[in-house]
C-alpha positions in Angstrom: 24.8 -17.1 -38.2 23.3 -19.6 -39.7 19.9 -18.5 -41.7 17.0 -20.9 -40.1 13.5 -21.5 -41.4 12.1 -19.0 -38.1 14.0 -15.6 -38.3 12.4 -14.3 -40.8 8.9 -15.0 -39.1 6.5 -12.7 -37.1 5.8 -14.1 -33.9 2.5 -14.0 -31.6 1.6 -14.6 -28.3 -1.8 -16.1 -27.1 -2.9 -16.5 -23.2 -5.7 -19.2 -24.7 -7.9 -18.5 -21.4 -8.6 -14.6 -22.4 -8.5 -15.4 -26.5 -11.5 -16.2 -28.0 -14.7 -18.3 -26.2 -16.6 -20.6 -28.6 -18.7 -22.5 -25.8 -20.1 -19.1 -23.6 -18.3 -20.8 -20.7 -16.7 -17.0 -19.8 -13.1 -19.2 -21.1 -11.4 -18.9 -24.1 -10.2 -22.3 -26.1 -8.3 -23.8 -29.0 -11.2 -23.3 -31.5 -11.6 -20.0 -30.7 -7.9 -19.8 -31.9 -8.8 -21.8 -34.7 -11.3 -19.2 -36.1 -9.1 -16.3 -36.3 -6.0 -18.0 -38.1 -7.0 -16.1 -40.6 -6.5 -12.6 -39.0 -3.8 -13.7 -38.0 -2.5 -14.6 -41.2 -3.1 -11.2 -42.2 -1.3 -9.9 -39.5 1.9 -11.9 -41.3 2.1 -14.4 -38.1 4.3 -17.2 -38.8 5.0 -18.1 -35.7 1.7 -18.7 -32.7 3.2 -19.1 -29.2 0.1 -20.7 -27.3 0.6 -20.2 -23.6 0.0 -23.2 -21.3 -3.4 -25.1 -21.9 -2.4 -28.8 -20.4 -4.6 -30.2 -17.7 -4.1 -27.5 -14.7 -5.9 -26.5 -11.4 -4.9 -22.7 -12.5 -3.3 -21.8 -9.3 -0.8 -19.8 -12.0 -3.3 -20.0 -14.4 -1.7 -22.9 -16.2 1.7 -22.5 -15.1 1.1 -25.7 -13.1 0.7 -28.5 -15.6 -1.2 -31.6 -13.6 -0.5 -33.6 -17.4 1.6 -32.6 -19.7 0.1 -34.8 -22.5 -3.4 -34.1 -22.2 -5.4 -30.6 -23.4 -7.1 -29.2 -20.4 -10.7 -29.8 -21.2 -11.7 -26.4 -20.6 -9.8 -25.2 -23.4 -10.8 -28.2 -26.1 -8.9 -31.5 -26.7 -5.8 -32.7 -27.8 -8.0 -33.0 -31.2 -8.2 -29.5 -31.2 -4.7 -28.7 -30.9 -3.6 -31.3 -33.6 -6.5 -29.3 -35.8 -4.9 -25.7 -34.9 -1.4 -27.3 -35.9 -2.8 -28.7 -39.2 -4.8 -25.4 -39.9 -1.8 -23.1 -39.1 0.2 -25.0 -41.6 -2.2 -24.3 -44.1 -1.7 -20.8 -43.4 2.2 -20.6 -43.2 1.8 -20.6 -39.4 3.6 -23.0 -36.9 2.8 -23.5 -33.3 4.6 -23.4 -30.5 3.9 -24.4 -26.8 4.8 -23.0 -23.6 7.1 -25.3 -22.0 6.9 -25.3 -18.4 9.7 -27.8 -16.5 11.1 -26.2 -13.7 8.2 -26.9 -11.8 4.6 -28.7 -12.0 1.1 -29.0 -10.4 1.3 -30.1 -6.9 -1.7 -32.3 -8.5 0.3 -34.1 -10.6 1.0 -38.0 -10.6 4.1 -37.6 -9.7 3.8 -35.4 -6.9 1.4 -37.1 -5.7 3.5 -40.3 -5.3 6.3 -38.4 -3.9 3.8 -37.2 -1.2 2.7 -41.0 -0.7 6.4 -42.0 -0.1 8.7 -38.7 0.3 11.6 -41.8 0.2 10.3 -43.7 -3.0 12.0 -43.1 -6.8 9.1 -40.1 -7.1 10.3 -38.5 -4.1 13.7 -38.2 -5.5 11.6 -36.1 -8.7 11.2 -33.0 -6.5 13.4 -31.1 -3.7 12.1 -32.4 -0.4 14.3 -31.7 3.0 14.2 -32.4 6.7 13.5 -29.0 8.5 15.8 -27.3 10.2 15.2 -26.4 13.8 11.8 -26.9 13.4 11.5 -24.4 10.8 12.3 -24.3 6.9 15.3 -25.4 5.7 16.4 -22.2 4.9 15.3 -18.6 4.8 14.3 -18.0 0.9 11.0 -15.9 -0.6 9.6 -17.5 -3.0 8.6 -15.4 -5.9 4.9 -14.9 -5.0 5.6 -14.4 -1.7 6.2 -16.1 1.4 8.6 -18.7 1.9 9.5 -21.1 -0.9 9.0 -24.2 2.0 5.8 -26.0 2.4 5.7 -28.3 5.4 4.9 -32.2 4.4 2.0 -33.2 6.6 2.6 -35.4 9.3 6.3 -35.3 8.7 9.1 -32.5 9.5 10.0 -33.0 5.5 8.8 -29.9 3.4 9.1 -29.8 -0.5 10.5 -26.5 -2.3 8.5 -24.0 -4.8 10.0 -21.0 -6.1 6.9 -20.2 -7.0 3.1 -21.1 -5.5 3.1 -23.9 -2.9 1.0 -25.5 -5.8 4.1 -25.6 -7.7 6.5 -27.9 -6.6 9.7 -27.7 -8.3 10.9 -30.5 -10.3 14.4 -32.2 -9.4 17.0 -31.8 -12.8 20.0 -33.5 -10.7 17.7 -36.6 -11.3 18.6 -38.1 -14.7 15.5 -40.3 -14.5 13.3 -36.9 -14.2 15.2 -35.4 -17.5 14.5 -38.8 -19.3 10.7 -38.2 -18.2 10.5 -34.7 -19.6 12.6 -35.2 -22.7 10.2 -38.1 -23.9 7.8 -35.6 -23.5 9.3 -32.7 -25.4 9.9 -35.5 -28.7 6.2 -36.5 -28.4 4.7 -33.3 -29.3 7.3 -32.1 -31.6 7.0 -35.8 -33.2 3.1 -34.6 -33.1 3.6 -31.1 -35.2 4.5 -29.0 -32.4 7.8 -26.8 -34.5 9.0 -26.0 -30.7 8.8 -23.9 -27.5 8.7 -21.0 -25.0 10.7 -22.2 -22.3 9.8 -20.9 -18.8 12.1 -19.9 -16.0 14.3 -21.8 -17.2 17.3 -20.4 -15.5 15.7 -21.8 -11.8 16.2 -25.4 -13.1 19.6 -25.2 -11.5 20.0 -25.4 -7.3 22.7 -24.4 -5.2 23.3 -27.4 -2.7 23.1 -27.9 0.2 19.9 -26.8 0.1 19.2 -26.5 4.0 21.0 -24.1 6.0 21.4 -21.8 2.6 20.5 -18.5 4.0 20.6 -15.1 2.0 21.1 -12.2 3.8 17.3 -10.8 4.7 16.1 -7.9 2.2 12.4 -7.3 3.7 10.8 -7.4 6.9 9.9 -10.7 6.3 12.6 -12.4 7.5 13.8 -13.5 4.2 15.2 -13.1 1.0 14.6 -13.6 -2.3 15.3 -17.0 -4.1 16.6 -15.4 -7.0 19.9 -14.9 -5.8 20.0 -18.5 -6.3 20.4 -18.4 -10.0 23.7 -15.9 -9.6 25.8 -18.9 -7.1 24.5 -21.6 -9.1 27.0 -23.4 -11.6 26.6 -26.1 -14.1 23.2 -24.5 -15.9 24.8 -25.2 -19.1 25.0 -28.9 -18.8 21.4 -28.9 -18.4 20.4 -26.7 -21.3 23.2 -28.5 -23.6 21.1 -32.3 -22.9 17.7 -30.7 -23.8 19.1 -28.9 -27.0 20.6 -32.4 -28.3 18.3 -34.4 -27.4 15.3 -32.8 -28.4 15.4 -29.4 -30.4 18.0 -30.4 -32.9 17.0 -33.7 -33.8 13.4 -31.7 -34.9 14.8 -28.4 -36.7 13.0 -26.8 -33.4 12.7 -22.9 -32.2 13.2 -22.8 -28.9 12.9 -19.2 -27.0 14.0 -19.2 -23.8 12.7 -16.8 -21.2 15.6 -15.4 -19.1 16.0 -13.3 -16.4 19.2 -12.5 -14.1 21.7 -14.6 -16.2 25.3 -13.8 -15.5 27.4 -12.3 -18.1 29.8 -14.9 -19.3 26.1 -16.6 -19.8 25.3 -14.7 -22.8 27.2 -15.7 -25.1 26.3 -19.3 -24.4 22.7 -18.7 -24.6 21.8 -18.4 -28.1 23.7 -16.9 -30.8 26.4 -19.7 -32.4 25.5 -23.0 -34.2 26.3 -24.1 -30.5 24.0 -21.6 -28.4 21.5 -23.9 -26.1 18.2 -21.6 -27.5 17.4 -20.5 -30.7 16.7 -17.4 -29.3 15.4 -15.5 -25.6 13.5 -12.5 -24.9 14.6 -9.4 -24.5 14.0 -8.8 -21.2 16.2 -4.9 -20.4 12.8 -2.6 -20.8 10.5 -4.9 -18.3 13.4 -4.8 -15.4 14.6 -0.8 -15.6 13.0 0.8 -12.2 12.3 -2.3 -10.8 13.0 -2.2 -6.9 14.1 -5.2 -5.0 11.4 -3.9 -2.3 8.5 -4.4 -4.5 6.2 -3.2 -7.1 5.1 0.1 -4.8 9.1 1.0 -4.8 9.9 0.7 -8.7 9.8 3.9 -10.5 8.2 4.9 -14.1 9.9 4.0 -17.3 10.7 7.3 -19.0 11.5 7.4 -23.2 14.9 7.5 -22.9 15.2 5.0 -20.3 13.1 3.0 -22.8 15.6 3.4 -25.8 18.8 3.1 -24.0 17.5 -1.1 -22.7 16.4 -1.7 -26.4 19.8 -0.3 -27.3 21.8 -2.1 -24.6 19.9 -5.6 -25.6 21.3 -4.8 -29.4 24.6 -4.0 -28.3 25.3 -7.3 -26.0 23.4 -9.5 -28.6 25.2 -8.1 -31.9 25.2 -9.9 -34.6 26.0 -13.2 -32.5 22.2 -14.4 -32.1 18.7 -13.2 -32.3 17.3 -12.0 -29.5 13.3 -12.2 -29.3 12.0 -8.6 -29.0 8.8 -7.5 -26.7 6.3 -4.3 -25.5 4.4 -6.6 -23.3 3.6 -10.4 -22.3 0.8 -12.4 -20.0 3.2 -11.2 -17.2 4.0 -7.4 -18.0 1.4 -5.1 -18.2 0.6 -3.2 -21.4 3.9 -1.5 -22.7 1.6 1.3 -24.5 0.6 2.0 -20.7 4.2 1.2 -19.5 6.7 2.9 -22.0 4.2 6.1 -22.9 3.0 8.5 -20.8 -0.5 8.5 -19.8 -0.9 11.9 -20.9 0.6 11.3 -24.2 -1.1 8.2 -25.3 -3.1 8.0 -28.5 -3.2 5.8 -31.8 0.1 7.7 -33.4 2.2 7.0 -30.4 1.2 3.0 -29.6 2.1 2.9 -34.0 5.1 4.8 -33.2 6.1 2.4 -30.1 5.1 -0.7 -32.2 7.4 0.7 -35.1 10.7 0.7 -32.6 10.1 -2.9 -31.5 9.3 -3.5 -34.7 12.1 -2.7 -36.5 15.0 -3.6 -33.7 17.3 -6.4 -35.2 15.6 -9.7 -33.7 12.6 -11.3 -33.6 9.7 -9.9 -32.9 6.7 -11.2 -30.7 3.3 -9.4 -30.9 1.4 -10.3 -27.8 -2.5 -10.5 -28.5 -4.3 -7.5 -28.8 -1.0 -4.9 -28.7 -1.9 -5.1 -32.3 -5.0 -2.7 -31.9 -3.4 -0.9 -29.3 -4.7 -2.3 -25.8 -4.1 -0.6 -23.0 -4.1 -1.3 -18.7 -7.2 -2.3 -17.7 -8.6 -0.7 -14.1 -9.8 -2.2 -10.3 -10.8 -0.1 -7.7 -10.6 -2.8 -4.4 -8.5 -6.2 -3.6 -11.0 -8.4 -4.1 -11.3 -7.5 -8.0 -7.1 -9.1 -8.1 -7.1 -12.4 -9.7 -3.2 -11.9 -10.4 -1.8 -14.0 -7.7 1.7 -11.9 -7.9 -0.3 -9.0 -8.0 -2.2 -10.4 -4.6 1.3 -10.3 -2.6 2.2 -7.2 -3.9 -0.7 -4.9 -2.3 -0.1 -6.6 0.6 3.2 -5.6 0.7 3.1 -2.1 -0.2 0.0 -2.2 2.3 2.4 -3.5 5.3 4.9 -0.7 3.6 2.7 1.8 5.0 0.8 2.7 1.4 -3.4 3.7 1.9 -5.4 1.2 0.3 -5.7 3.6 -2.7 -1.9 4.0 -2.9 -1.1 0.6 -3.3 -4.6 -0.5 -6.1 -2.5 2.6 -7.9 0.3 0.1 -7.8 -1.4 -2.7 -9.0 -3.2 -1.1 -11.5 -0.1 -0.3 -13.3 2.1 -3.4 -12.6 -0.6 -6.0 -12.6 -0.2 -9.2 -14.6 -4.3 -8.8 -15.2 -3.4 -5.7 -17.7 -2.6 -8.0 -20.0 -5.1 -11.0 -19.0 -8.2 -9.2 -20.1 -10.4 -10.7 -22.8 -9.2 -9.9 -26.6 -11.3 -6.9 -27.7 -13.0 -8.2 -30.5 -16.1 -5.9 -31.4 -18.1 -3.5 -29.3 -20.9 -6.5 -28.4 -21.3 -7.0 -25.3 -18.3 -8.9 -23.1 -16.2 -7.1 -26.2 -17.4 -10.0 -28.3 -14.8 -12.2 -26.4 -17.8 -14.7 -25.2 -21.7 -14.7 -25.1 -21.3 -15.9 -21.2 -19.6 -14.3 -18.3 -16.0 -13.8 -18.8 -13.5 -15.1 -16.1 -12.0 -12.0 -16.0 -13.8 -8.7 -16.5 -12.9 -7.1 -19.8 -11.3 -3.7 -19.7 -14.4 -1.3 -20.0 -12.5 0.9 -23.2 -13.7 -1.5 -25.5 -16.6 0.4 -26.5 -13.4 2.6 -28.2 -11.0 0.0 -29.0 -12.2 -3.3 -30.7 -11.1 -5.4 -34.1 -14.2 -4.5 -35.5 -14.1 -0.9 -35.5 -10.0 -1.2 -36.2 -10.9 -3.1 -39.3 -12.8 -0.8 -41.0 -10.5 2.1 -40.4 -7.5 2.3 -42.5 -5.5 4.5 -40.5 -6.8 2.3 -37.4 -3.3 1.3 -34.8 -4.0 -2.4 -36.4 -4.3 -1.9 -40.1 -0.8 0.3 -39.4 0.5 -3.1 -37.8 -0.6 -4.8 -41.0 1.6 -2.8 -43.0 4.6 -3.1 -40.5 4.8 -6.6 -40.1 4.5 -6.6 -43.7 7.9 -5.5 -44.3 9.7 -8.8 -42.9 8.5 -10.7 -45.7 9.0 -7.4 -48.4 11.0 -8.7 -51.2 12.6 -5.5 -51.7 13.7 -5.0 -47.5 12.7 -7.8 -46.0 16.6 -9.4 -45.7 17.6 -6.1 -44.1 15.2 -6.0 -41.3 15.8 -9.5 -40.6 19.2 -9.8 -41.0 20.5 -6.2 -41.5 23.1 -4.7 -39.0 22.2 -2.3 -36.2 23.4 1.2 -35.2 22.1 3.6 -33.5 21.6 7.2 -34.9 21.9 10.6 -32.0 21.5 7.9 -29.3 22.2 10.4 -26.9 19.4 13.6 -28.2 16.8 13.3 -26.1 12.9 11.7 -26.4 14.4 10.4 -30.2 14.5 6.7 -30.7 16.6 6.2 -34.2 18.8 3.8 -35.6 20.1 2.6 -38.8 19.1 -1.6 -40.3 22.1 -1.7 -43.1 22.0 -4.8 -45.4 21.8 -4.9 -49.1 19.4 -1.7 -48.5 20.4 1.2 -45.8 17.3 2.1 -44.0 17.4 4.9 -41.2 14.4 4.0 -38.3 13.8 7.7 -37.3 11.8 8.1 -34.1 10.2 11.4 -32.5 9.7 9.7 -28.7 8.1 13.2 -27.5 4.8 15.6 -28.0 7.3 18.2 -29.3 7.8 18.6 -33.4 11.5 17.8 -33.8 14.4 18.5 -36.7 16.9 16.2 -37.8 20.0 16.6 -40.2 21.0 13.2 -41.6 24.0 13.2 -44.6 22.4 11.1 -46.8 19.7 11.8 -49.4 16.3 9.7 -48.6 15.5 7.2 -51.5 11.9 6.4 -50.1 9.9 6.7 -47.5 9.0 3.2 -46.6 6.5 3.5 -43.9 5.3 6.6 -42.1 2.8 6.7 -39.0 2.2 10.1 -39.8 0.5 11.0 -43.2 3.3 13.2 -44.3 3.3 16.3 -45.4 6.0 16.4 -48.8 7.5 19.7 -47.2 8.8 17.5 -43.9 12.3 15.9 -45.6 14.1 18.7 -47.8 17.2 17.5 -50.1 20.1 19.7 -49.5 19.4 21.2 -45.9 22.0 18.1 -44.2 25.6 18.6 -44.7 27.8 21.4 -46.8 26.5 22.1 -50.1 23.7 20.7 -51.5 24.2 17.4 -49.7 22.1 15.8 -46.9 18.3 15.7 -45.7 16.4 18.2 -43.4 13.5 16.4 -41.8 10.8 17.4 -39.8 9.3 14.9 -37.6 5.9 15.7 -36.1 4.7 14.5 -32.3 5.6 11.3 -31.9 6.1 10.2 -35.7 8.1 6.9 -36.7 9.2 7.2 -39.8 11.2 4.5 -41.9 13.0 5.7 -45.1 15.4 4.0 -47.5 18.5 6.1 -47.9 20.6 6.2 -51.1 
């Protein structure tokens, strides 16, 4: 595929509310991000994604936007954002924003006008339907629980919200609405924003008629998942193509899509070729392993082999066609090290192992804030300590399924989005150095042990290992093979083992022992160089002449959770 400006970058996601507070109000701000740009440069970050920081009532922590053109005063000002863009450019860092256009806030002026006159022009910016038989138009359940339909007081009308009731869905069938969205996208691109992460984009195409369009009931609440709509809807590519051609292509912008539940035939056109709708999309294969339609309480842990197989499956689907965006966590997921590494095996070494596997896959790696120091899941004891609206609903679902309070809280502690949203742990100072005030969300109590300041001083820390790992992507010797080289699994059936080749102008082998036991492997090649290891290697680990017939090949001993990147002859 055509090489572009963004493919060789390291991307980094910031959840502004939890990154760094410079005012003492307990909420992170843009000035805090600016103050840490040099820290991000040392991590070799080239793309910085900011989760929503627009004016919002924060019903869904900023994913309910009340004004697409204004930064929320909690986070700073438009001028602060423009300063961030300029300071980022000085350091080779491009800034992208979160594009939330499946829905807006019910406090947006468009929706307020729609409520005042549902039959008027702004009423057509949303999905407003008459009730059926005194009830909601259909039986869909929102992603956050409860009906997707909210009654409009004083009428028999309802408005559609696939997410929170304060997030009414925008009507993409309306050309006037689309023009407003494209105008807004181009306004930001014209001011130096390099692109967008596009939220919940598969939901913008609905099925019609909405009224009476029921799906089979799948829970005891008598409702059915609205996600079934995605599988049925047709024609979404027309919207994607129009947005690409009107906004992204003219600006050479980077666009990465949050895509769930795509159909097989859609994968080939979402990204990849020059006609792909988006630059990239996130790899959620591993994140979806073990999930249950019944709720979090019925989900299953993700084992090492399942994690490996999910990563390989994505690589097989995407192949050389495009650049997937790899993650182990984000603002909507629990911490990756707490999810993919068994609790009793969690250590600095296993954290480095997981980071190596992610960053060496073919694709564009996204590091989520705090991942580079190995931040872990937090813990809360009672339901009133849950901030995440999704986790509150999942707690209710678990209790209704018969789980005790302690059992339901264990589910929440394992899967809640609050796990990723606790403040970044900068130091062992009060509130982890995040704020001089009271943080909006409690700091993880382990900040005394896991923090940036301590790891800056330790050459063997998770942070300093990540810095060495991220440097490889722009390395003059190995960078092109890591960014553009082919991907081929090695010993893919070996239990608790994750290993693959990256072949470009250099032949690299990534070996990963996904277990607590020493593992010996034999390869047919000679090892030219150890590029990187998360263990201080014993020279006797790699022994020539033991891997094949005669003196050919190499025998390699891997310590527990050792990740080894080798250049082969």
